[in-house]
C-alpha positions in Angstrom: 1.2 -17.6 0.4 1.0 -14.7 2.8 -2.4 -13.3 3.9 -3.1 -9.7 4.8 -6.4 -7.9 5.6 -7.7 -4.5 4.8 -9.5 -2.1 7.2 -11.6 0.5 5.3 -12.4 3.6 7.4 -14.8 4.9 4.7 -17.1 1.8 5.3 -16.2 0.7 8.9 -15.6 4.1 10.4 -12.7 5.7 12.2 -13.7 4.9 15.8 -10.5 4.1 17.7 -11.9 1.3 19.7 -13.3 -0.4 16.5 -9.9 0.0 14.7 -8.0 -1.3 17.7 -10.3 -4.3 18.1 -10.1 -5.1 14.4 -6.3 -4.9 14.4 -6.0 -7.2 17.5 -8.4 -9.7 16.0 -6.4 -9.8 12.8 -3.2 -10.3 14.7 -4.6 -13.0 16.9 -6.0 -14.8 13.8 -2.6 -14.9 12.3 -2.9 -12.4 9.4 0.5 -11.3 8.2 -0.4 -7.6 7.6 -3.1 -4.9 7.9 -3.7 -2.4 5.1 -5.5 0.9 5.0 -6.5 3.0 1.9 -6.2 6.7 1.2 -7.9 9.6 -0.3 -6.7 13.0 0.7 -9.7 14.9 -0.5 -13.1 14.1 -2.1 -15.7 16.3 -3.7 -19.3 16.1 -5.1 -19.3 14.0 -8.3 -16.0 12.2 -7.7 -16.0 8.9 -9.5 -13.4 6.1 -10.1 -14.7 4.4 -13.2 -18.5 3.8 -12.6 -18.1 3.9 -8.8 -19.2 7.1 -7.2 -17.4 8.2 -4.0 -19.7 10.1 -1.7 -17.8 13.2 -0.5 -18.5 12.5 3.2 -16.8 9.1 3.2 -14.4 9.3 6.3 -11.1 8.4 4.7 -8.8 8.7 7.8 -5.1 9.3 7.2 -3.6 5.8 6.7 -0.2 6.5 8.3 -1.8 8.1 11.4 -4.1 5.0 11.7 -1.2 2.6 11.2 0.8 4.3 13.9 -2.2 3.9 16.2 -2.5 0.2 15.1 1.2 -0.3 15.9 0.6 0.8 19.5 -2.1 -1.8 20.1 -0.4 -4.7 18.3 3.0 -6.3 18.4 3.5 -8.5 15.3 1.2 -7.6 12.4 2.9 -5.8 9.5 1.6 -2.4 8.4 0.6 -1.6 4.8 -1.2 1.0 2.6 -3.5 0.0 -0.2 -2.8 2.5 -1.6 -1.0 5.7 -0.5 -1.4 8.4 -3.1 2.2 9.2 -3.5 2.1 12.2 -5.8 0.1 14.1 -3.1 2.8 13.8 -0.5 6.1 15.7 -0.5 8.7 12.9 -0.3 11.0 14.8 2.1 8.2 15.0 4.7 7.0 11.5 3.8 10.4 9.9 4.3 10.5 11.0 7.9 6.9 10.0 8.6 7.3 6.5 7.2 10.6 6.0 9.0 9.1 7.2 12.2 6.2 4.8 12.0 8.7 2.0 11.2 10.8 2.8 14.3 7.8 3.2 16.6 6.3 -0.1 15.4 9.5 -2.1 15.8 10.2 -2.4 12.1 6.7 -3.2 10.8 6.1 -0.4 8.3 7.1 -2.8 5.5 4.2 -3.0 3.1 3.8 0.6 1.8 1.9 0.4 -1.5 2.0 3.5 -3.6 -0.4 4.6 -6.2 -0.9 7.8 -8.3 -4.6 8.5 -7.9 -7.5 8.6 -10.3 -9.4 11.7 -9.3 -8.4 15.0 -11.1 -10.2 17.1 -8.5 -8.1 15.4 -5.7 -4.9 16.3 -7.6 -6.0 19.9 -8.0 -6.9 20.1 -4.3 -3.4 18.9 -3.4 -1.8 21.4 -5.8 -0.6 18.7 -8.2 -0.9 18.7 -12.0 -2.9 15.5 -12.7 -1.1 14.9 -16.0 2.3 14.8 -14.3 1.4 12.6 -11.3 3.1 9.5 -12.7 6.5 11.3 -13.2 6.1 12.9 -9.8 5.5 9.5 -8.2 8.6 8.1 -9.9 10.7 11.0 -8.7 9.3 10.7 -5.1 10.3 7.0 -4.9 13.8 8.0 -5.8 13.8 10.7 -3.2 12.5 8.5 -0.5 15.2 5.9 -1.0 17.9 8.5 -1.3 16.9 10.1 2.0 16.6 6.8 3.9 20.0 5.6 2.7 21.8 9.0 3.2 24.1 9.6 6.1 25.2 12.6 8.2 27.0 14.1 5.2 23.6 14.8 3.6 22.2 14.0 0.1 21.2 16.1 -2.8 18.6 15.8 -5.5 17.8 17.8 -8.6 14.7 16.6 -10.5 11.7 17.9 -12.3 9.6 18.3 -9.2 12.0 18.1 -6.2 15.3 19.8 -5.5 17.4 20.0 -2.4 21.1 20.0 -1.3 22.9 18.4 1.6 19.8 17.2 3.3 19.8 14.6 6.2 16.7 12.6 7.3 16.7 10.8 10.6 15.5 8.5 12.2 16.3 5.8 9.7 14.1 2.8 9.1 14.8 0.1 11.7 17.6 -2.3 10.7 17.3 -1.8 6.9 18.8 0.6 4.4 15.4 1.5 3.0 11.7 0.5 3.3 10.1 -1.7 0.7 7.9 0.2 -1.8 5.2 -1.8 -3.6 3.4 -0.3 -6.6 -0.4 -0.3 -6.8 -2.6 0.4 -9.9 -4.3 -1.5 -12.7 -2.6 0.3 -15.7 0.3 -0.7 -17.8 2.2 2.4 -16.4 1.8 1.0 -12.9 3.1 -2.4 -14.0 6.1 -0.8 -15.6 6.7 1.3 -12.5 6.6 -1.9 -10.4 9.2 -3.5 -12.6 11.5 -0.4 -12.7 11.2 0.8 -9.1 9.0 -1.5 -7.0 9.7 -4.2 -4.5 6.2 -5.6 -5.3 3.2 -5.2 -7.5 -0.3 -4.9 -6.1 -2.8 -4.3 -9.0 -6.4 -3.4 -8.4 -9.2 -2.6 -10.8 -11.7 -4.8 -12.7 -9.4 -6.5 -15.1 -9.9 -9.8 -16.9 -7.6 -12.7 -16.1 -5.8 -12.2 -19.4 -5.2 -8.5 -18.7 -3.8 -9.4 -15.2 -1.5 -12.0 -16.7 -0.2 -9.5 -19.3 0.4 -6.8 -16.7 2.3 -9.1 -14.3 4.4 -10.3 -17.3 5.0 -6.6 -18.2 6.2 -5.9 -14.6 8.6 -8.8 -14.7 9.9 -8.0 -18.2 10.4 -4.4 -17.3 12.3 -5.5 -14.2 14.6 -7.6 -16.3 15.2 -4.8 -18.8 16.1 -2.5 -15.9 18.7 -5.0 -14.6 16.6 -6.1 -11.7 15.7 -9.7 -10.7 12.1 -10.3 -11.6 11.9 -13.2 -9.2 12.4 -10.7 -6.3 9.2 -8.8 -7.3 6.4 -9.7 -4.8 2.9 -10.1 -6.3 -0.1 -9.1 -4.1 -3.8 -9.4 -5.1 -7.1 -8.6 -3.5 -9.3 -11.4 -2.2 -12.3 -11.9 0.1 -12.9 -13.7 3.4 -15.1 -16.2 1.8 -12.5 -17.3 -0.9 -11.8 -21.0 -1.1 -8.5 -23.0 -1.0 -9.0 -23.6 -4.7 -9.2 -19.8 -5.3 -5.9 -19.3 -3.5 -4.3 -22.2 -5.3 -5.3 -20.6 -8.6 -3.7 -17.3 -7.6 -0.6 -19.1 -6.5 -0.3 -20.6 -10.0 -0.5 -17.1 -11.4 2.6 -16.1 -9.3 0.7 -14.4 -6.5 2.7 -14.3 -3.2 0.2 -12.4 -1.0 -3.5 -12.1 -0.8 -5.2 -9.1 1.0 -8.8 -9.9 1.9 -11.5 -7.4 2.6 -14.3 -8.2 5.1 -17.8 -8.1 3.7 -19.5 -6.8 6.8 -19.1 -3.8 9.1 -20.6 -5.6 12.1 -17.7 -6.4 14.6 -18.9 -9.8 15.7 -19.6 -10.9 12.1 -16.1 -9.7 11.0 -14.4 -11.5 13.8 -16.3 -14.7 12.9 -15.3 -14.4 9.3 -11.7 -13.7 10.1 -11.5 -16.7 12.4 -13.1 -19.0 9.8 -10.6 -17.8 7.2 -7.7 -18.3 9.6 -8.8 -21.8 10.3 -9.4 -22.6 6.6 -5.8 -21.5 5.7 -4.0 -22.5 9.0 -2.9 -19.0 9.8 -2.9 -19.2 13.6 
């Protein structure tokens, strides 16, 4: 089992010293990875299910934050949970992600892409909410095409993106393409993970049976697409107070990575919780 940790700028703030201290603490405790969330735009009345999102929540740009984190750490992997892929142009995003990967020494390896759940956010980004899933699928194909392409250039003709003879450099460090994990709690997300993802990271308030069915759907879809379902990583959310029994239960479900979320915004309390978790699971 691998263990990551999430830093939430909406709740813990975007103070650079706090982010740097959190990232260093996570690395020193032995966490494999650090994740940041994304919303590109909020508005009064925005809700995800029953959860209201106050419009003043400071959702800092996750890739800018991860680049900053890379500069103050040396080992911890960098992840998004989740990047709202339909709201980014993939030609621009391919270069941004590869640049962070190069500058971090090859640590931008846990990109998790979602499609978003706020219609007003889609409108603000100039995206038709109804087409965001197809747009995300196409964007994944564009990202991989650009990363793999050479000096001769690559071309693409899709529903949303079209270009001819395009080159994108720098390339990800030492790999043909960066892994792309798929986030989301819907059946569509599970199928996307099976067809296109290197991993599946579901969220949402699902029952144990619903989670089992969705992971089975991701694996079945991978097989139908001619991909090896055993290669699909399975990440789930957890908490700093989870027990070894909790993690053993997740492992029995096929989970390969747990990303925990601190329960307090107070720096000393967070450090103590991270250290206790690391000791409990032998991370450091």
